[in-house]
C-alpha positions as CSV (number, residue, x, y, z in Angstrom):
1,X,28.3,4.1,33.9
2,X,31.0,1.6,32.8
3,X,30.4,2.4,29.1
4,X,29.4,5.9,27.9
5,X,27.9,4.3,24.8
6,X,26.2,1.2,26.1
7,X,24.7,-1.4,23.7
8,X,21.3,-2.6,24.8
9,X,19.6,-5.2,22.7
10,X,15.8,-5.7,22.7
11,X,13.7,-8.5,21.2
12,X,10.0,-7.5,20.9
13,X,8.3,-9.6,18.2
14,X,4.7,-8.5,18.3
15,X,2.8,-5.2,18.3
16,X,1.9,-5.1,22.0
17,X,5.5,-5.6,22.9
18,X,6.6,-2.9,20.5
19,X,4.1,-0.5,22.1
20,X,5.1,-1.3,25.6
21,X,8.9,-1.3,25.0
22,X,8.8,2.0,23.1
23,X,8.3,3.9,26.3
24,X,11.2,2.1,27.9
25,X,13.4,2.9,24.8
26,X,12.4,6.6,25.2
27,X,13.2,6.5,28.9
28,X,16.7,5.0,28.2
29,X,17.4,7.6,25.5
30,X,16.4,10.4,27.8
31,X,18.9,9.3,30.4
32,X,21.6,8.3,28.0
33,X,21.2,9.7,24.5
34,X,24.3,7.9,23.3
35,X,23.0,4.5,24.1
36,X,22.9,2.1,21.2
37,X,19.5,0.4,21.4
38,X,18.9,-2.3,18.7
39,X,17.5,-5.7,17.9
40,X,13.9,-6.7,17.0
41,X,11.2,-4.1,17.4
42,X,8.4,-2.3,15.5
43,X,7.6,1.2,14.4
44,X,6.8,2.6,17.8
45,X,10.2,1.5,19.2
46,X,11.9,2.9,16.1
47,X,10.2,6.2,16.5
48,X,11.7,6.3,20.0
49,X,15.2,5.8,18.7
50,X,15.5,2.1,18.2
51,X,17.5,0.4,15.5
52,X,15.6,-2.6,14.1
53,X,17.9,-5.0,12.4
54,X,15.3,-7.5,11.1
55,X,11.8,-7.0,9.5
56,X,9.4,-6.7,12.3
57,X,6.2,-7.8,10.5
58,X,7.4,-11.3,9.9
59,X,7.8,-12.0,13.6
60,X,4.1,-11.3,14.2
61,X,2.8,-14.9,14.3
62,X,0.9,-16.8,16.9
63,X,-0.3,-20.4,17.4
64,X,1.5,-23.6,16.8
65,X,0.4,-24.1,13.2
66,X,1.2,-20.6,12.2
67,X,4.7,-20.6,13.8
68,X,5.6,-24.0,12.3
69,X,4.6,-22.9,8.8
70,X,7.1,-20.1,9.2
71,X,9.8,-22.0,11.0
72,X,12.6,-21.4,8.5
73,X,12.2,-17.6,9.0
74,X,12.5,-17.9,12.8
75,X,15.5,-20.3,12.7
76,X,17.2,-17.9,10.2
77,X,16.4,-14.9,12.4
78,X,17.8,-16.5,15.5
79,X,21.0,-17.4,13.6
80,X,21.4,-13.8,12.4
81,X,20.8,-12.3,15.8
82,X,23.2,-14.7,17.6
83,X,25.9,-13.9,15.0
84,X,25.4,-10.2,15.8
85,X,25.6,-10.8,19.5
86,X,28.8,-12.8,19.2
87,X,30.4,-10.3,16.9
88,X,31.0,-6.6,16.8
89,X,27.5,-5.8,18.1
90,X,27.8,-7.7,21.4
91,X,25.3,-6.1,23.7
92,X,25.9,-5.1,27.3
93,X,22.4,-6.3,28.1
94,X,19.6,-8.2,26.4
95,X,16.0,-7.2,27.2
96,X,13.5,-9.8,26.2
97,X,9.9,-8.4,25.8
98,X,7.4,-11.2,26.2
99,X,7.4,-13.4,23.0
100,X,8.6,-16.4,25.0
101,X,8.6,-19.0,22.2
102,X,11.5,-17.1,20.5
103,X,12.9,-15.3,23.5
104,X,13.5,-18.3,25.8
105,X,16.1,-19.9,23.5
106,X,17.6,-16.4,22.9
107,X,17.9,-15.9,26.6
108,X,19.7,-19.3,27.0
109,X,22.2,-18.4,24.3
110,X,22.8,-14.9,25.8
111,X,23.5,-16.4,29.2
112,X,26.1,-18.8,27.7
113,X,27.8,-15.7,26.1
114,X,27.8,-14.0,29.5
115,X,25.3,-11.4,28.5
116,X,22.8,-10.5,31.3
117,X,19.2,-10.8,30.4
118,X,16.3,-8.6,31.8
119,X,12.9,-10.1,31.0
120,X,10.0,-7.7,30.6
121,X,6.4,-9.0,30.6
122,X,6.7,-12.5,31.8
123,X,5.1,-15.5,30.0
124,X,1.7,-16.4,31.5
125,X,3.0,-19.2,33.8
126,X,0.0,-18.6,36.0
127,X,-2.2,-19.8,33.1
128,X,-0.1,-22.6,31.7
129,X,3.5,-23.9,31.1
130,X,4.5,-23.6,34.8
131,X,7.9,-25.1,33.9
132,X,8.8,-21.9,32.1
133,X,8.8,-20.2,35.5
134,X,11.7,-22.4,36.6
135,X,13.5,-21.9,33.4
136,X,13.1,-18.1,33.5
137,X,13.9,-17.9,37.2
138,X,17.1,-19.7,36.7
139,X,18.3,-18.0,33.5
140,X,17.1,-14.4,33.7
141,X,19.2,-11.8,35.5
142,X,16.0,-9.9,36.5
143,X,12.3,-10.5,35.8
144,X,10.0,-7.4,35.5
145,X,6.3,-8.4,35.7
146,X,3.3,-6.3,34.9
147,X,0.7,-7.9,37.1
148,X,1.1,-7.8,40.9
149,X,0.0,-11.4,41.4
150,X,2.8,-12.7,39.1
151,X,5.7,-12.2,41.5
152,X,4.8,-15.2,43.6
153,X,5.2,-17.5,40.6
154,X,8.9,-16.5,40.3
155,X,9.9,-15.8,43.9
156,X,11.1,-19.4,44.5
157,X,13.8,-19.0,41.9
158,X,17.2,-17.3,41.8
159,X,16.3,-14.3,39.5
160,X,15.1,-11.2,41.3
161,X,11.5,-10.4,40.3
162,X,9.9,-6.9,40.5
163,X,6.4,-5.8,39.8
164,X,7.1,-2.7,37.7
165,X,3.5,-1.6,37.0
166,X,1.4,-2.2,34.0
167,X,2.3,-0.2,30.8
168,X,-1.3,0.4,30.0
169,X,-2.0,2.3,33.2
170,X,1.0,4.5,32.3
171,X,-0.1,5.2,28.7
172,X,-3.9,5.4,29.0
173,X,-5.9,8.2,30.6
174,X,-7.9,7.4,33.8
175,X,-11.6,7.3,33.1
176,X,-13.7,6.8,36.2
177,X,-17.1,5.1,36.3
178,X,-18.9,8.4,37.0
179,X,-17.6,9.8,33.7
180,X,-19.3,7.1,31.7
181,X,-23.0,7.3,31.1
182,X,-25.3,4.8,29.5
183,X,-25.7,6.2,26.0
184,X,-29.2,5.0,25.3
185,X,-30.2,2.7,22.4
186,X,-30.0,5.6,19.8
187,X,-26.5,6.7,20.8
188,X,-24.5,3.4,21.0
189,X,-21.1,3.3,19.4
190,X,-19.7,-0.2,18.8
191,X,-16.0,-0.9,18.2
192,X,-14.9,-4.1,16.5
193,X,-11.3,-5.0,17.5
194,X,-10.4,-8.2,15.6
195,X,-6.7,-8.2,16.5
196,X,-3.3,-7.2,14.9
197,X,-2.2,-10.4,13.2
198,X,-3.4,-11.6,9.8
199,X,-4.5,-15.0,11.3
200,X,-6.5,-13.3,14.0
201,X,-8.3,-11.3,11.4
202,X,-9.1,-14.4,9.4
203,X,-10.4,-16.2,12.4
204,X,-12.3,-13.3,14.0
205,X,-13.3,-10.5,11.7
206,X,-16.1,-12.0,9.6
207,X,-17.9,-13.5,12.6
208,X,-17.7,-10.1,14.4
209,X,-19.0,-8.4,11.3
210,X,-22.0,-10.8,11.1
211,X,-22.8,-10.2,14.8
212,X,-22.5,-6.4,14.3
213,X,-24.9,-6.6,11.3
214,X,-27.4,-8.4,13.5
215,X,-27.1,-5.6,16.1
216,X,-27.5,-3.1,13.3
217,X,-30.8,-4.8,12.3
218,X,-32.2,-4.5,15.8
219,X,-30.7,-1.1,16.6
220,X,-30.5,0.8,13.3
221,X,-29.0,3.9,15.0
222,X,-25.9,2.1,16.2
223,X,-22.6,3.5,14.9
224,X,-20.0,0.8,14.1
225,X,-16.3,1.2,13.6
226,X,-13.7,-1.5,12.9
227,X,-10.1,-1.2,14.2
228,X,-7.5,-1.7,11.5
229,X,-4.0,-2.3,12.7
230,X,-1.4,-0.4,10.6
231,X,0.2,-2.7,8.0
232,X,-2.7,-5.1,7.6
233,X,-4.0,-5.6,4.0
234,X,-7.0,-3.5,3.2
235,X,-8.7,-6.5,1.6
236,X,-9.3,-8.0,5.0
237,X,-11.8,-5.1,5.6
238,X,-13.8,-5.1,2.4
239,X,-16.8,-6.8,4.0
240,X,-16.8,-4.3,6.8
241,X,-16.7,-1.4,4.2
242,X,-19.5,-3.0,2.2
243,X,-21.6,-3.2,5.4
244,X,-21.2,0.6,5.8
245,X,-18.9,0.3,8.8
246,X,-16.1,2.8,9.5
247,X,-12.6,1.5,9.1
248,X,-10.5,3.2,11.8
249,X,-6.8,3.2,11.2
250,X,-5.8,5.4,14.1
251,X,-4.6,4.4,17.6
252,X,-6.9,1.8,19.2
253,X,-7.1,3.9,22.4
254,X,-8.6,6.8,20.4
255,X,-11.3,4.4,19.0
256,X,-12.1,2.9,22.4
257,X,-12.4,6.3,24.1
258,X,-15.2,7.2,21.8
259,X,-16.9,3.8,22.1
260,X,-19.7,2.5,24.4
261,X,-19.3,-1.2,23.6
262,X,-16.7,-3.5,21.9
263,X,-16.3,-6.9,20.4
264,X,-12.6,-7.7,21.2
265,X,-10.3,-10.5,20.3
266,X,-8.7,-11.8,23.5
267,X,-5.3,-10.2,24.2
268,X,-3.8,-6.9,25.4
269,X,-6.7,-5.0,23.7
270,X,-9.1,-6.4,26.2
271,X,-7.2,-4.8,29.1
272,X,-6.9,-1.5,27.1
273,X,-10.7,-1.5,26.6
274,X,-11.2,-2.3,30.3
275,X,-9.0,0.5,31.6
276,X,-10.9,2.9,29.3
277,X,-14.1,1.7,30.9
278,X,-15.6,0.1,27.7
279,X,-17.9,-2.9,28.3
280,X,-17.0,-5.6,25.9
281,X,-17.5,-9.2,24.7
282,X,-14.2,-11.0,24.6
283,X,-13.8,-13.6,21.9
284,X,-11.0,-16.1,21.0
285,X,-10.8,-18.7,18.3
286,X,-7.7,-20.4,16.9
287,X,-7.0,-23.6,14.9
288,X,-8.3,-26.9,16.2
289,X,-4.8,-28.2,16.7
290,X,-3.7,-25.1,18.7
291,X,-6.8,-25.1,20.7
292,X,-6.6,-28.8,21.6
293,X,-3.0,-28.2,22.8
294,X,-4.0,-25.1,24.8
295,X,-6.9,-26.8,26.4
296,X,-4.7,-29.6,27.8
297,X,-2.4,-27.2,29.7
298,X,-4.5,-24.1,30.6
299,X,-5.2,-24.0,34.3
300,X,-7.3,-20.8,34.7
301,X,-11.0,-20.2,34.5
302,X,-10.9,-17.2,32.2
303,X,-9.2,-16.1,29.0
304,X,-9.9,-12.4,29.0
305,X,-7.4,-10.2,30.9
306,X,-10.2,-8.1,32.6
307,X,-11.6,-11.3,34.2
308,X,-8.2,-12.6,35.1
309,X,-7.1,-9.4,36.8
310,X,-10.4,-9.0,38.6
311,X,-10.5,-12.7,39.6
312,X,-14.1,-12.9,38.6
313,X,-16.4,-12.8,35.6
314,X,-17.0,-9.2,34.8
315,X,-17.2,-9.3,31.0
316,X,-18.6,-12.1,28.8
317,X,-16.3,-14.5,27.0
318,X,-16.9,-16.5,23.9
319,X,-14.3,-19.2,23.2
320,X,-13.7,-21.4,20.1
321,X,-17.0,-23.0,19.1
322,X,-18.9,-20.2,21.0
323,X,-17.4,-17.7,18.6
324,X,-20.4,-17.5,16.3
325,X,-22.5,-14.6,15.2
326,X,-25.5,-15.5,17.3
327,X,-23.5,-15.9,20.5
328,X,-21.6,-12.7,20.1
329,X,-24.9,-10.9,19.2
330,X,-26.7,-12.2,22.3
331,X,-23.9,-11.1,24.7
332,X,-23.6,-7.7,23.1
333,X,-27.4,-7.2,22.9
334,X,-27.7,-7.8,26.7
335,X,-25.2,-5.1,27.4
336,X,-27.1,-2.7,25.1
337,X,-30.6,-3.6,26.2
338,X,-30.1,-3.6,30.0
339,X,-28.7,-0.3,31.3
340,X,-28.0,-1.8,34.8
341,X,-25.8,-4.6,33.3
342,X,-23.9,-2.0,31.2
343,X,-23.4,0.3,34.2
344,X,-22.4,-2.5,36.5
345,X,-19.8,-3.6,34.0
346,X,-18.3,-0.1,33.8
347,X,-18.1,0.1,37.5
348,X,-16.2,-3.2,37.7
349,X,-13.9,-2.2,34.9
350,X,-13.1,1.1,36.6
351,X,-11.9,-0.8,39.7
352,X,-9.2,-2.6,37.7
353,X,-6.8,0.4,37.5
354,X,-6.5,0.5,41.3
355,X,-5.6,-3.3,41.3
356,X,-2.8,-2.6,38.8
357,X,-1.3,0.3,40.8
358,X,0.2,3.6,39.8
359,X,3.8,2.6,39.0
360,X,5.4,3.7,35.7
361,X,7.0,0.7,34.0
362,X,9.1,2.8,31.7
363,X,10.9,4.4,34.6
364,X,11.0,1.3,36.7
365,X,12.4,-0.9,34.0
366,X,15.0,1.8,32.9
367,X,16.2,1.8,36.5
368,X,16.7,-2.0,36.4
369,X,18.5,-1.7,33.1
370,X,20.9,1.0,34.3
371,X,21.6,-1.0,37.4
372,X,23.3,-3.6,35.1
373,X,25.1,-0.9,33.1
374,X,26.5,1.0,36.1
């Protein structure tokens, strides 16, 4: 290695990126304990030995309206990070973890400084913003993608692209279809997974609670638990408490492993539920402005990752105006009332792990990172 104490900068601005990058930080530290790994990252990365130089929670925004309303913070954060990069903390390498709205400009600045950039978890150019593939392909030093079908979108460009495996297949236990049994009406356990950002909770939680109350009326024995991401205000969950639902503050995977059905806000959590064999209803609602913009550019038929990876409709989706208590209730009730539908969904979900392969992204990405340091 050229430098016995390499400086590796990460920018991971949201909880899923923090979780996925933490395993990479740990893998780097295992191979080179003296490595200085710093930048923007959350509690899981910090637990693995990461030095976070800016408050992580403030980065956790999504949607055009939400980001614009916090624009001064993002501009100031970019200015501070660039000053560090150009000064005494100049990194040997920058690792951008998803979070493309912030990371794309940071990548451009890093390249101008002569700092190589490894991009981990590529933007969804297969869904929209195809121009980002050209920008990323021309500016990144290496692109590490987490879905096998993504490589073809970057292969025409200069940057090497590698499918490194999916971080969830590395972190989650394998649960085959045969291990899952239809619980029966009296044994159903429902998980409500409204998201990890405050604006997601505001958009999604109340309508999910209303749908769950409708299910409770028809199936009184159902057990209902709501996932609460660490750091979210407890007041968001008062209605769920009043309804008698459990508020679960532990790891989402632990909640999903004990659940038979889930109402899940679209995002990484849907793939987590899928790999754990949990039938679900995927829901997504955002501001009218953001949705109208997304609708103009999105080029795929599905919004839920299980359906996207499978290439077919295997779990129901409720989007924007369809995110209402009655629609969510009807979709969930079908899965509870029809054992064949529930079992078929479990079988389809169990097949997704094979499609994502058995690679370990923490090791694969660490190898790529060290190839730049050696």
